[in-house]
Backbone as a chain_set.jsonl record, in Angstrom:
{"seq": "MFKYINQISEQSYLLDFGSEIDIEINSLVNLFAQKILNNSKKINELGIKNCVPSYNKILIQFDPLAVNKSKLINYIKSIKISKIEGTNNKNIIEIPICYDDIFALDLNYISNVTKLSINEIINEHLNTLFHVYMIGFLPGYPFMGNMSNKLSLSRKNTPRIKVPKGSVGIVDKICGIYPQESPGGWNILGRTPIDLFCKDKKVPLLIKPGDMVKFKQISTKEFNNYG", "coords": {"N": [[0.847, -1.187, 0.0], [0.315, 2.366, -0.426], [2.553, 4.871, 0.973], [2.384, 7.596, 1.58], [0.151, 10.41, 1.101], [0.262, 13.224, -0.802], [-0.685, 16.546, -1.386], [-0.01, 18.192, -4.276], [-0.653, 20.255, -5.885], [-3.322, 22.62, -6.608], [-5.04, 20.944, -7.822], [-4.296, 18.277, -7.736], [-3.195, 15.14, -6.359], [-0.451, 13.26, -5.027], [0.323, 9.967, -4.782], [2.458, 8.145, -2.827], [4.48, 5.403, -3.038], [6.951, 4.732, -2.138], [10.561, 4.818, -2.698], [11.909, 2.97, -4.182], [12.838, 1.289, -7.232], [11.202, -1.246, -8.226], [9.895, -4.359, -9.185], [7.776, -5.671, -7.84], [6.699, -3.647, -6.191], [6.017, -1.815, -8.203], [4.102, -3.289, -9.564], [2.002, -3.297, -7.724], [1.475, -0.56, -7.721], [0.53, -0.203, -10.37], [-1.742, -1.868, -10.326], [-3.268, -0.555, -8.399], [-3.718, 1.942, -9.622], [-5.186, 1.043, -11.816], [-7.48, 0.084, -10.582], [-8.68, 2.476, -9.83], [-9.05, 3.721, -12.35], [-10.804, 1.95, -13.554], [-13.156, 2.297, -12.218], [-15.603, 3.895, -13.123], [-17.898, 5.11, -12.095], [-17.112, 6.173, -9.586], [-15.103, 7.866, -10.484], [-16.528, 9.832, -11.891], [-18.223, 10.745, -9.864], [-16.455, 11.763, -7.932], [-14.983, 13.625, -9.273], [-12.575, 12.99, -10.529], [-10.053, 13.442, -12.856], [-7.832, 12.36, -14.096], [-5.459, 9.651, -13.854], [-2.325, 8.703, -13.236], [0.147, 6.353, -13.342], [3.543, 5.757, -12.186], [6.96, 4.625, -11.771], [6.941, 4.193, -8.915], [4.936, 5.762, -7.867], [1.745, 7.506, -7.957], [-0.032, 9.832, -9.801], [-2.839, 11.699, -9.172], [-5.218, 13.533, -10.705], [-7.693, 16.049, -10.291], [-10.887, 17.741, -10.525], [-10.888, 20.833, -9.162], [-13.063, 22.423, -8.583], [-15.232, 20.811, -8.506], [-14.775, 18.69, -6.831], [-15.035, 16.945, -3.704], [-12.783, 17.056, -1.338], [-12.316, 15.56, 1.012], [-13.945, 13.325, 0.659], [-12.719, 12.261, -1.59], [-10.154, 11.614, -0.612], [-10.89, 9.73, 1.32], [-11.946, 7.757, -0.332], [-9.657, 6.974, -1.792], [-8.111, 5.931, 0.316], [-9.674, 3.784, 0.94], [-9.283, 1.838, -0.935], [-8.256, -1.407, -1.476], [-5.618, -3.536, -2.167], [-4.636, -6.672, -3.28], [-1.721, -8.625, -3.512], [-2.01, -10.927, -4.926], [-3.857, -10.411, -6.858], [-2.739, -9.462, -9.25], [-1.162, -11.488, -10.263], [-1.926, -13.436, -12.136], [-2.694, -12.092, -14.366], [-1.086, -11.083, -16.362], [-0.331, -9.473, -19.298], [1.17, -10.525, -22.147], [3.129, -9.215, -24.643], [4.281, -9.538, -27.889], [6.979, -8.181, -29.587], [8.205, -7.363, -32.696], [11.588, -7.082, -33.82], [14.341, -5.681, -35.528], [17.758, -6.206, -35.776], [19.654, -5.472, -37.583], [22.37, -3.666, -39.206], [21.523, -1.2, -40.33], [19.499, -0.383, -38.672], [20.391, -0.762, -36.08], [21.8, 1.384, -34.435], [23.692, 1.78, -32.423], [24.842, -0.642, -31.833], [27.413, -1.724, -32.22], [28.886, -0.031, -30.58], [27.74, -0.649, -28.092], [28.627, -3.256, -27.897], [31.398, -2.85, -27.691], [31.588, -1.509, -25.221], [30.357, -3.245, -23.359], [31.792, -5.532, -23.73], [30.739, -7.738, -24.927], [29.851, -9.978, -27.583], [28.173, -9.194, -30.714], [26.178, -11.112, -31.252], [25.849, -12.197, -28.694], [24.789, -10.016, -27.31], [22.362, -9.639, -28.679], [21.116, -12.105, -28.125], [20.887, -11.96, -25.32], [19.079, -9.857, -25.133], [16.843, -10.825, -26.556], [16.146, -12.986, -24.976], [15.076, -11.971, -22.697], [12.288, -11.37, -20.648], [10.453, -8.66, -20.509], [9.324, -6.359, -18.044], [6.819, -3.927, -17.983], [7.204, -0.937, -16.605], [6.202, 1.713, -16.678], [4.565, 4.29, -18.682], [5.854, 6.966, -20.465], [7.571, 10.138, -21.106], [7.229, 10.257, -24.013], [4.048, 9.948, -25.758], [2.999, 6.689, -25.402], [5.545, 5.639, -24.967], [7.311, 3.029, -23.62], [8.754, 2.2, -20.48], [10.805, -0.299, -19.649], [11.687, -2.952, -17.548], [13.894, -5.446, -15.986], [16.12, -6.083, -17.414], [19.237, -7.639, -18.223], [22.17, -7.316, -16.188], [24.427, -7.402, -17.703], [23.986, -5.887, -19.937], [23.819, -3.349, -19.057], [24.321, 0.068, -19.326], [25.4, 3.531, -19.558], [23.597, 6.589, -20.463], [24.027, 8.155, -23.686], [26.729, 10.414, -24.139], [26.367, 12.609, -25.79], [23.282, 13.387, -26.827], [21.201, 12.256, -29.552], [19.804, 14.35, -32.089], [17.705, 13.49, -33.626], [16.035, 10.579, -33.2], [15.062, 7.703, -34.849], [11.625, 6.742, -35.409], [10.32, 3.926, -33.71], [12.715, 2.948, -32.82], [14.646, 0.918, -30.652], [15.908, 1.233, -27.502], [18.468, 1.185, -24.899], [19.26, 1.858, -21.479], [21.022, 1.969, -18.466], [19.415, -0.467, -16.605], [17.179, -0.535, -18.097], [14.9, -0.79, -20.818], [13.649, 0.814, -23.724], [11.207, 1.998, -26.149], [11.019, 4.081, -28.901], [8.171, 5.743, -29.786], [7.733, 7.561, -31.755], [9.538, 9.741, -34.008], [12.172, 11.412, -32.373], [14.223, 13.553, -30.283], [16.905, 12.051, -28.399], [18.815, 10.153, -25.97], [19.376, 7.474, -25.607], [20.895, 4.219, -25.974], [20.858, 2.719, -29.037], [19.793, -0.368, -30.163], [18.324, -1.673, -32.05], [15.338, -1.826, -34.154], [11.773, -1.542, -34.348], [8.981, -2.274, -36.507], [6.386, -1.707, -35.77], [3.5, 0.223, -34.674], [3.329, 1.992, -31.717], [1.676, 3.834, -30.595], [-1.461, 5.012, -31.362], [-3.465, 7.52, -31.914], [-6.048, 7.671, -32.893], [-7.3, 5.305, -32.381], [-9.573, 3.356, -30.33], [-8.389, 2.283, -28.052], [-5.523, 3.714, -27.603], [-2.905, 3.011, -26.863], [-0.518, 0.518, -27.451], [1.1, -0.881, -25.695], [0.891, -1.203, -22.2], [1.225, -0.004, -18.771], [2.373, -2.517, -16.554], [2.148, -4.598, -18.334], [3.842, -7.363, -20.019], [6.695, -7.703, -22.072], [8.029, -9.29, -24.902], [10.654, -9.689, -27.143], [10.962, -10.378, -30.655], [13.063, -11.53, -33.148], [13.476, -10.167, -36.424], [14.146, -9.981, -39.979], [15.686, -7.487, -42.177], [14.252, -7.464, -44.583], [11.785, -8.56, -43.743], [11.102, -6.571, -41.963], [10.729, -4.356, -43.692], [8.567, -5.272, -45.126], [6.609, -5.465, -43.301], [3.326, -5.532, -42.02]], "CA": [[0.0, 0.0, 0.0], [1.103, 3.592, -0.497], [3.059, 5.362, 2.257], [1.969, 8.976, 1.823], [-0.628, 11.166, 0.126], [0.669, 14.64, -0.762], [-1.328, 17.423, -2.364], [1.112, 18.896, -4.894], [-1.196, 21.44, -6.537], [-4.73, 22.8, -6.246], [-5.873, 19.966, -8.516], [-3.663, 16.964, -7.849], [-2.561, 14.429, -5.249], [0.574, 12.29, -5.386], [0.408, 8.815, -3.885], [3.866, 7.735, -2.771], [4.658, 4.011, -2.618], [8.348, 4.551, -1.772], [11.549, 5.331, -3.649], [12.564, 1.874, -4.89], [12.373, 0.819, -8.538], [11.063, -2.658, -7.898], [8.763, -4.902, -9.942], [6.654, -5.962, -6.949], [6.088, -2.364, -5.837], [5.414, -1.254, -9.403], [2.895, -4.058, -9.863], [0.968, -2.764, -6.833], [1.156, 0.782, -8.234], [-0.296, -0.343, -11.568], [-3.036, -2.42, -9.92], [-3.977, 0.506, -7.686], [-4.16, 2.906, -10.632], [-6.21, 0.412, -12.641], [-8.691, 0.053, -9.766], [-9.29, 3.801, -9.929], [-9.455, 3.974, -13.729], [-11.906, 1.059, -13.919], [-14.353, 2.645, -11.454], [-16.103, 5.11, -13.775], [-18.876, 5.742, -11.21], [-16.385, 6.988, -8.615], [-14.389, 8.903, -11.218], [-17.483, 10.908, -12.148], [-18.741, 11.25, -8.592], [-15.424, 12.461, -7.176], [-14.323, 14.643, -10.089], [-11.232, 12.564, -10.926], [-9.847, 13.707, -14.283], [-6.755, 11.524, -14.632], [-4.735, 8.83, -12.886], [-1.116, 8.368, -13.996], [1.15, 5.623, -12.546], [4.952, 5.767, -12.587], [7.672, 3.51, -11.138], [6.535, 3.959, -7.535], [4.016, 6.816, -7.47], [0.57, 7.719, -8.801], [-0.556, 11.193, -9.828], [-4.283, 11.767, -9.35], [-5.678, 14.892, -11.002], [-9.124, 16.175, -10.06], [-11.496, 19.041, -10.772], [-10.931, 21.477, -7.845], [-14.353, 23.078, -8.384], [-16.29, 19.802, -8.367], [-14.404, 17.602, -5.939], [-15.042, 17.022, -2.252], [-11.465, 16.47, -1.071], [-12.362, 14.544, 2.07], [-14.498, 12.112, 0.054], [-11.697, 11.716, -2.482], [-9.126, 10.992, 0.235], [-11.475, 8.518, 1.925], [-12.032, 6.74, -1.39], [-8.298, 6.493, -2.05], [-7.687, 5.114, 1.451], [-10.516, 2.585, 1.037], [-8.894, 0.86, -1.957], [-7.406, -2.479, -0.961], [-5.0, -4.3, -3.25], [-3.959, -7.916, -2.923], [-0.647, -8.982, -4.438], [-2.46, -12.058, -5.733], [-4.726, -9.937, -7.938], [-2.053, -9.238, -10.519], [-0.222, -12.546, -10.63], [-2.366, -14.24, -13.28], [-3.284, -11.207, -15.368], [-0.02, -10.451, -17.13], [-0.533, -9.446, -20.739], [2.476, -10.64, -22.797], [3.08, -8.658, -25.992], [5.472, -9.843, -28.691], [7.388, -7.035, -30.403], [9.247, -7.694, -33.678], [12.724, -6.159, -33.813], [15.436, -5.972, -36.454], [19.042, -5.777, -35.228], [20.595, -5.244, -38.68], [23.17, -2.456, -39.055], [20.803, 0.005, -40.707], [18.612, -0.02, -37.566], [21.083, -0.905, -34.795], [22.719, 2.518, -34.537], [24.741, 1.754, -31.386], [25.127, -2.026, -31.446], [28.87, -1.9, -32.123], [29.313, 0.7, -29.372], [27.31, -1.457, -26.95], [29.536, -4.394, -27.86], [32.703, -2.382, -27.195], [31.493, -1.143, -23.808], [29.99, -4.403, -22.532], [32.708, -6.648, -24.038], [29.955, -8.859, -25.435], [29.737, -10.008, -29.038], [26.866, -8.777, -31.227], [25.24, -12.217, -31.044], [25.573, -12.316, -27.257], [23.887, -8.911, -26.962], [21.049, -9.946, -29.252], [20.544, -13.224, -27.382], [20.493, -11.456, -23.997], [17.89, -9.021, -25.303], [15.73, -11.678, -26.974], [15.808, -13.945, -23.922], [14.539, -11.242, -21.544], [10.874, -11.041, -20.579], [10.489, -7.326, -19.923], [8.187, -5.834, -17.284], [6.579, -2.523, -18.313], [7.018, -0.153, -15.385], [5.402, 2.921, -16.872], [4.575, 4.942, -19.983], [6.205, 8.358, -20.229], [8.473, 10.86, -22.002], [6.415, 10.456, -25.214], [2.863, 9.091, -25.736], [3.252, 5.311, -25.806], [6.929, 5.209, -24.733], [7.354, 2.147, -22.457], [9.971, 1.993, -19.701], [10.71, -1.737, -19.377], [12.775, -3.447, -16.717], [14.325, -6.858, -15.954], [17.237, -6.328, -18.332], [20.442, -8.205, -17.63], [23.26, -6.407, -15.821], [25.441, -7.454, -18.757], [23.686, -4.869, -20.943], [23.628, -2.066, -18.383], [25.286, 1.12, -19.657], [24.879, 4.885, -19.352], [23.127, 7.35, -21.622], [25.057, 8.699, -24.553], [27.198, 11.732, -23.696], [25.721, 13.588, -26.665], [22.047, 12.819, -27.377], [20.872, 12.507, -30.959], [18.713, 15.298, -32.337], [16.599, 12.71, -34.167], [16.046, 9.115, -33.079], [13.953, 7.249, -35.702], [10.459, 6.068, -34.846], [10.445, 2.48, -33.573], [14.031, 2.561, -32.299], [14.663, 0.263, -29.344], [17.122, 1.693, -26.828], [18.718, 0.723, -23.531], [20.007, 2.701, -20.542], [21.047, 1.292, -17.168], [18.787, -1.782, -16.773], [15.871, -0.238, -18.673], [14.762, -0.801, -22.266], [12.535, 1.64, -24.163], [10.934, 2.033, -27.584], [10.578, 5.408, -29.324], [6.958, 5.586, -30.588], [7.793, 8.529, -32.847], [10.863, 10.371, -34.109], [12.351, 12.288, -31.225], [15.572, 13.606, -29.705], [17.064, 11.035, -27.363], [20.184, 9.778, -25.647], [19.503, 6.061, -25.283], [21.739, 3.422, -26.872], [19.926, 2.054, -29.932], [20.291, -1.685, -30.596], [17.468, -2.228, -33.092], [14.134, -1.045, -34.455], [10.551, -2.297, -34.617], [8.126, -1.618, -37.497], [5.006, -1.563, -35.302], [3.08, 1.487, -34.061], [3.037, 1.846, -30.3], [0.646, 4.792, -30.184], [-2.359, 5.434, -32.44], [-4.421, 8.369, -31.204], [-7.398, 7.514, -33.433], [-7.881, 4.044, -31.927], [-10.285, 3.406, -29.059], [-7.306, 2.094, -27.078], [-4.388, 4.212, -28.389], [-1.636, 2.423, -26.436], [-0.299, -0.912, -27.678], [1.711, -1.413, -24.48], [0.405, -0.474, -21.032], [1.923, -0.356, -17.529], [2.036, -3.833, -16.015], [2.297, -5.609, -19.379], [5.14, -7.976, -20.227], [7.092, -7.593, -23.482], [9.029, -10.231, -25.404], [11.066, -9.304, -28.491], [11.16, -11.442, -31.641], [13.959, -11.022, -34.197], [13.064, -10.251, -37.827], [15.156, -9.507, -40.929], [15.386, -6.21, -42.813], [13.181, -7.701, -45.548], [10.542, -8.698, -42.982], [10.808, -5.232, -41.438], [10.213, -3.514, -44.78], [7.293, -5.813, -45.611], [5.725, -5.666, -42.152], [2.03, -4.865, -42.027]], "C": [[0.887, 1.244, 0.0], [1.473, 4.08, 0.903], [2.529, 6.745, 2.598], [1.008, 9.443, 0.736], [-0.217, 12.624, 0.28], [-0.113, 15.418, -1.805], [-0.24, 18.302, -2.956], [0.662, 20.081, -5.748], [-2.652, 21.57, -6.125], [-5.629, 21.758, -6.9], [-5.216, 18.593, -8.634], [-3.094, 16.457, -6.525], [-1.494, 13.488, -5.815], [0.593, 11.193, -4.333], [1.808, 8.251, -3.966], [3.975, 6.328, -2.204], [6.102, 3.714, -2.21], [9.272, 5.054, -2.858], [12.228, 4.236, -4.47], [11.977, 1.671, -6.287], [12.384, -0.698, -8.462], [9.804, -3.185, -8.583], [7.554, -5.157, -9.044], [5.929, -4.68, -6.551], [5.375, -1.773, -7.038], [4.136, -1.991, -9.784], [1.731, -3.588, -8.995], [0.515, -1.379, -7.297], [0.2, 0.67, -9.424], [-1.676, -0.917, -11.251], [-3.894, -1.362, -9.246], [-4.544, 1.523, -8.674], [-5.287, 2.329, -11.474], [-7.536, 0.319, -11.905], [-9.44, 1.374, -9.884], [-9.85, 4.024, -11.327], [-10.66, 3.138, -14.148], [-13.227, 1.415, -13.233], [-14.927, 3.96, -11.987], [-17.112, 5.848, -12.901], [-18.18, 6.667, -10.225], [-15.624, 8.121, -9.292], [-15.305, 10.105, -11.453], [-17.951, 11.573, -10.855], [-17.728, 12.133, -7.873], [-14.665, 13.498, -7.993], [-12.904, 14.294, -10.472], [-11.08, 12.725, -12.433], [-8.792, 12.797, -14.907], [-6.065, 10.786, -13.502], [-3.523, 8.254, -13.611], [-0.101, 7.648, -13.101], [2.558, 5.813, -13.088], [5.635, 4.578, -11.921], [7.086, 3.177, -9.765], [5.601, 5.044, -6.988], [2.826, 6.874, -8.418], [0.142, 9.181, -8.676], [-2.063, 11.119, -10.089], [-4.678, 13.229, -9.544], [-7.193, 14.945, -10.862], [-9.582, 17.598, -10.375], [-11.654, 19.76, -9.429], [-12.263, 22.161, -7.552], [-15.461, 22.069, -8.098], [-16.018, 18.81, -7.252], [-14.618, 17.955, -4.464], [-13.773, 16.297, -1.798], [-11.504, 15.376, -0.009], [-12.935, 13.235, 1.539], [-13.48, 11.447, -0.863], [-10.617, 10.994, -1.684], [-9.655, 9.698, 0.846], [-11.589, 7.394, 0.901], [-10.665, 6.132, -1.669], [-7.851, 5.545, -0.943], [-8.488, 3.816, 1.553], [-10.107, 1.493, 0.064], [-7.915, -0.149, -1.367], [-6.907, -3.314, -2.14], [-4.334, -5.539, -2.684], [-2.888, -8.21, -3.96], [-1.087, -10.084, -5.395], [-3.227, -11.587, -6.969], [-4.016, -9.858, -9.281], [-1.207, -10.394, -11.014], [-0.624, -13.302, -11.889], [-2.908, -13.4, -14.434], [-2.235, -10.488, -16.208], [-0.291, -10.591, -18.628], [0.839, -9.455, -21.414], [2.353, -10.209, -24.256], [4.386, -8.958, -26.708], [5.756, -8.677, -29.639], [8.465, -7.478, -31.394], [10.35, -6.644, -33.654], [13.769, -6.632, -34.824], [16.726, -5.376, -35.894], [20.071, -5.507, -36.332], [21.209, -3.841, -38.595], [22.4, -1.175, -39.331], [19.902, 0.519, -39.579], [19.327, 0.025, -36.214], [22.191, 0.143, -34.692], [23.89, 2.445, -33.563], [25.185, 0.349, -31.013], [26.63, -2.28, -31.324], [29.423, -1.199, -30.88], [28.955, -0.103, -28.124], [28.236, -2.663, -26.783], [30.891, -3.997, -27.284], [32.679, -2.106, -25.702], [31.253, -2.36, -22.926], [30.946, -5.582, -22.685], [31.957, -7.911, -24.449], [29.947, -8.817, -26.956], [28.338, -9.534, -29.442], [25.823, -9.862, -30.969], [24.873, -12.393, -29.573], [24.6, -11.227, -26.8], [22.471, -9.207, -27.439], [20.372, -11.065, -28.47], [20.076, -12.798, -25.989], [19.18, -10.68, -24.102], [16.668, -9.872, -25.656], [15.255, -12.61, -25.864], [15.261, -13.285, -22.659], [13.034, -11.042, -21.694], [10.763, -9.735, -19.803], [9.182, -6.988, -19.197], [8.036, -4.35, -17.6], [6.255, -1.764, -17.026], [6.025, 0.979, -15.587], [5.46, 3.359, -18.326], [4.883, 6.411, -19.734], [7.135, 8.898, -21.293], [7.756, 11.238, -23.302], [5.163, 9.589, -25.09], [3.182, 7.694, -26.266], [4.648, 4.805, -25.545], [6.994, 4.338, -23.473], [8.741, 2.114, -21.804], [9.905, 0.568, -19.162], [11.943, -2.239, -18.628], [13.043, -4.926, -16.878], [15.565, -7.113, -16.794], [18.476, -6.794, -17.583], [21.464, -7.121, -17.296], [24.331, -6.345, -16.906], [25.234, -6.357, -19.791], [23.513, -3.483, -20.337], [24.719, -1.073, -18.772], [24.592, 2.472, -19.626], [24.305, 5.475, -20.634], [24.305, 7.848, -22.439], [25.446, 10.097, -24.059], [26.563, 12.856, -24.505], [24.478, 12.968, -27.272], [21.898, 13.117, -28.868], [19.75, 13.541, -31.051], [17.485, 14.556, -32.833], [16.877, 11.221, -33.985], [14.85, 8.607, -33.879], [12.834, 6.559, -34.927], [10.685, 4.552, -34.815], [11.776, 2.018, -33.026], [13.909, 1.994, -30.886], [15.987, 0.603, -28.677], [17.241, 1.15, -25.422], [19.55, 1.756, -22.777], [19.908, 2.05, -19.168], [20.469, -0.125, -17.354], [17.396, -1.651, -17.4], [15.947, -0.254, -20.196], [13.543, 0.044, -22.633], [12.375, 1.592, -25.667], [10.392, 3.422, -27.931], [9.342, 5.269, -30.23], [6.871, 6.57, -31.755], [9.209, 9.092, -32.903], [11.004, 11.422, -33.019], [13.838, 12.456, -30.919], [15.693, 12.525, -28.628], [18.505, 10.609, -27.178], [20.368, 8.323, -25.272], [20.334, 5.348, -26.34], [20.849, 2.513, -27.719], [20.506, 0.739, -30.442], [19.425, -2.331, -31.672], [16.267, -1.332, -33.328], [12.963, -1.988, -34.72], [9.693, -1.555, -35.632], [6.714, -1.316, -36.987], [4.758, -0.177, -34.71], [2.703, 1.238, -32.611], [1.907, 2.756, -29.834], [-0.148, 5.24, -31.401], [-3.513, 6.211, -31.82], [-5.854, 8.181, -31.68], [-8.067, 6.205, -33.013], [-8.587, 4.22, -30.58], [-9.318, 3.216, -27.895], [-6.013, 2.487, -27.79], [-3.051, 3.565, -28.064], [-1.573, 0.936, -26.765], [0.205, -1.579, -26.406], [1.275, -0.548, -23.302], [1.221, -0.866, -19.792], [1.433, -1.69, -16.972], [2.113, -4.946, -17.035], [3.697, -6.218, -19.341], [5.438, -7.929, -21.727], [8.197, -8.588, -23.786], [9.361, -9.831, -26.835], [11.289, -10.534, -29.362], [11.967, -10.877, -32.806], [13.37, -11.221, -35.585], [14.192, -9.696, -38.699], [14.766, -8.13, -41.465], [14.249, -6.355, -43.818], [11.835, -7.816, -44.847], [10.117, -7.348, -42.402], [10.132, -4.381, -42.506], [8.843, -3.974, -45.284], [6.244, -5.914, -44.501], [4.434, -4.863, -42.298], [1.447, -4.706, -43.399]], "O": [[2.058, 1.185, 0.376], [0.807, 3.754, 1.885], [2.254, 7.04, 3.761], [1.036, 8.951, -0.392], [-0.332, 13.195, 1.364], [-0.198, 15.01, -2.963], [0.39, 19.077, -2.236], [1.491, 20.824, -6.272], [-3.166, 20.736, -5.38], [-6.819, 21.676, -6.596], [-5.546, 17.827, -9.539], [-2.592, 17.22, -5.7], [-1.619, 12.988, -6.933], [0.843, 11.446, -3.154], [2.29, 7.917, -5.049], [3.616, 6.078, -1.054], [6.441, 2.558, -1.961], [8.819, 5.651, -3.834], [13.032, 4.533, -5.353], [10.779, 1.856, -6.502], [13.422, -1.344, -8.611], [8.764, -2.527, -8.561], [6.423, -4.886, -9.446], [4.699, -4.624, -6.57], [4.252, -1.282, -6.914], [3.189, -1.377, -10.276], [0.6, -3.491, -9.473], [-0.675, -1.063, -7.27], [-0.816, 1.363, -9.478], [-2.671, -0.499, -11.844], [-5.098, -1.279, -9.488], [-5.707, 1.915, -8.574], [-6.237, 3.036, -11.812], [-8.597, 0.455, -12.513], [-10.664, 1.401, -10.02], [-10.99, 4.465, -11.48], [-11.447, 3.56, -14.996], [-14.285, 0.908, -13.607], [-14.756, 5.012, -11.371], [-17.185, 7.075, -12.95], [-18.597, 7.81, -10.041], [-15.511, 9.214, -8.737], [-14.907, 11.25, -11.241], [-18.058, 12.796, -10.768], [-18.1, 13.14, -7.27], [-13.792, 14.181, -7.459], [-12.096, 15.19, -10.719], [-11.888, 12.202, -13.201], [-8.848, 12.497, -16.1], [-6.076, 11.224, -12.352], [-3.671, 7.413, -14.498], [0.457, 8.263, -12.193], [2.754, 6.004, -14.288], [4.964, 3.617, -11.544], [6.773, 2.021, -9.483], [5.495, 5.216, -5.773], [2.882, 6.362, -9.536], [-0.023, 9.695, -7.57], [-2.505, 10.555, -11.09], [-4.491, 14.056, -8.652], [-7.895, 14.016, -11.259], [-8.777, 18.524, -10.477], [-12.48, 19.341, -8.618], [-12.565, 22.45, -6.394], [-16.495, 22.413, -7.525], [-16.943, 18.153, -6.774], [-14.413, 19.092, -4.039], [-13.697, 15.07, -1.866], [-10.798, 14.375, -0.124], [-12.474, 12.157, 1.915], [-13.386, 10.221, -0.912], [-10.213, 9.888, -2.041], [-8.95, 8.689, 0.884], [-11.361, 6.227, 1.219], [-10.533, 4.912, -1.77], [-7.283, 4.487, -1.215], [-8.037, 2.856, 2.178], [-10.529, 0.346, 0.209], [-6.874, 0.223, -0.826], [-7.686, -3.738, -2.993], [-3.563, -5.463, -1.727], [-3.125, -8.06, -5.158], [-0.607, -10.169, -6.525], [-3.249, -12.268, -7.994], [-4.604, -10.148, -10.323], [-0.593, -10.298, -12.077], [0.241, -13.764, -12.633], [-3.508, -13.932, -15.368], [-2.487, -9.393, -16.71], [-0.456, -11.696, -19.143], [1.597, -8.496, -21.273], [1.563, -10.774, -25.012], [5.467, -8.668, -26.195], [4.884, -8.247, -30.393], [9.533, -7.924, -30.976], [10.079, -5.455, -33.488], [14.04, -7.827, -34.949], [16.782, -4.188, -35.576], [21.252, -5.331, -36.033], [20.632, -2.941, -37.984], [22.597, -0.172, -38.645], [19.579, 1.706, -39.53], [18.919, 0.758, -35.313], [23.371, -0.172, -34.843], [24.961, 2.984, -33.839], [25.837, 0.161, -29.986], [27.065, -2.983, -30.412], [30.319, -1.715, -30.214], [29.767, -0.226, -27.206], [28.584, -3.04, -25.663], [31.465, -4.731, -26.479], [33.633, -2.427, -24.993], [31.869, -2.496, -21.869], [30.925, -6.516, -21.883], [32.48, -9.019, -24.331], [30.028, -7.742, -27.55], [27.431, -9.481, -28.612], [24.715, -9.569, -30.52], [23.727, -12.7, -29.244], [23.698, -11.485, -26.002], [21.505, -9.045, -26.693], [19.178, -10.981, -28.181], [19.012, -13.212, -25.529], [18.287, -10.829, -23.268], [15.584, -9.66, -25.113], [14.082, -12.978, -25.824], [15.01, -13.963, -21.663], [12.562, -10.598, -22.74], [10.955, -9.707, -18.588], [8.089, -7.293, -19.675], [9.001, -3.593, -17.501], [5.184, -1.925, -16.442], [5.122, 1.182, -14.776], [6.283, 2.876, -19.104], [4.249, 7.041, -18.887], [7.455, 8.209, -22.262], [7.687, 12.418, -23.649], [5.197, 8.58, -24.385], [3.58, 7.529, -27.419], [4.942, 3.652, -25.86], [6.76, 4.838, -22.373], [9.761, 2.015, -22.485], [9.061, 0.255, -18.323], [13.081, -1.984, -19.023], [12.506, -5.581, -17.771], [16.022, -8.253, -16.879], [18.723, -6.385, -16.448], [21.605, -6.138, -18.023], [25.056, -5.356, -17.015], [26.185, -5.936, -20.451], [23.107, -2.547, -21.026], [25.905, -1.339, -18.573], [23.364, 2.558, -19.662], [24.495, 4.945, -21.728], [25.429, 7.949, -21.946], [24.592, 10.866, -23.617], [26.259, 13.923, -23.971], [24.588, 12.107, -28.144], [22.415, 14.116, -29.368], [18.865, 13.595, -30.197], [16.357, 14.929, -32.511], [17.829, 10.678, -34.544], [13.725, 9.033, -33.621], [13.072, 5.886, -33.925], [11.183, 3.973, -35.78], [11.963, 0.825, -32.786], [13.176, 2.515, -30.046], [17.056, 0.305, -29.21], [16.259, 0.713, -24.822], [20.412, 2.429, -23.343], [18.828, 1.627, -18.755], [20.976, -0.896, -18.169], [16.549, -2.533, -17.255], [16.924, 0.205, -20.789], [12.525, 0.002, -21.943], [13.293, 1.193, -26.383], [9.423, 3.883, -27.329], [9.453, 4.731, -31.331], [6.026, 6.42, -32.638], [9.984, 8.937, -31.959], [10.093, 12.212, -32.769], [14.636, 11.584, -31.264], [14.696, 12.133, -28.021], [19.316, 10.691, -28.101], [21.388, 7.957, -24.689], [20.458, 5.825, -27.468], [20.164, 1.64, -27.186], [21.566, 0.717, -31.068], [19.749, -3.414, -32.159], [16.177, -0.231, -32.785], [13.139, -3.086, -35.247], [9.672, -0.324, -35.628], [5.921, -0.721, -37.716], [5.694, 0.509, -34.298], [1.867, 0.386, -32.31], [1.262, 2.496, -28.818], [0.412, 5.78, -32.355], [-4.435, 5.616, -31.261], [-6.789, 8.498, -30.945], [-9.258, 6.01, -33.255], [-8.249, 5.107, -29.796], [-9.416, 3.902, -26.877], [-5.452, 1.668, -28.517], [-2.149, 3.566, -28.901], [-2.473, 0.179, -26.4], [-0.201, -2.693, -26.073], [1.285, 0.68, -23.385], [1.834, -1.933, -19.764], [0.232, -1.954, -16.927], [2.142, -6.119, -16.665], [4.612, -5.674, -18.723], [4.538, -8.096, -22.55], [9.167, -8.715, -23.04], [8.46, -9.651, -27.655], [11.737, -11.581, -28.892], [11.593, -9.857, -33.384], [12.836, -12.285, -35.9], [15.089, -9.016, -38.199], [13.651, -7.662, -41.235], [13.382, -5.487, -43.907], [10.849, -7.236, -45.301], [8.93, -7.024, -42.355], [9.096, -3.764, -42.26], [8.06, -3.176, -45.8], [5.131, -6.388, -44.73], [4.448, -3.683, -42.648], [0.354, -4.158, -43.546]]}, "num_chains": 1, "name": "protein.A"}
């Protein structure tokens, strides 16, 4: 359960579950946020406008003119989460990725720093079942953990002005996917042809917090012919 509730503006509360980046804590965060988002009756009744989970915190935004703060706080405190609730509900999403030179902008650099061969890096990445901690930075950008210490390395000293859409990057023990072209300083080891964010769809996000992601290797030809 969360440790603190802090009002950080006239229209938002921050629920603090601690400072650790931990899958078990993050799973509770995502379950808690989903409980709120799924309760449309309470959302309307209490004036809740948004509920955004991160690694270990949840931002709850509300309408300051419509909300009864004491009722909102009581509702938040009444939510009970069991660790068991999320154990059998993991959504596993397979993401195609091409590691060929044209897409793997930093694969040789990653190899030099980690002292791993290209094949070893690819195998480590393909054999990891990633946990999606949160969505942030860009619409649809997943921050995914569980990555091997063998692939842990720092951000690039000089970020790129343009990172191509679909680029898969790593920093520390986190893997991310750029849903659109963007500046960025992550180390790029491949690219996916799929769209992670489609604003015109009923559910615009392909990947959501709490999901699991598994990468599947494809060739450049398969990449170009995808979809």
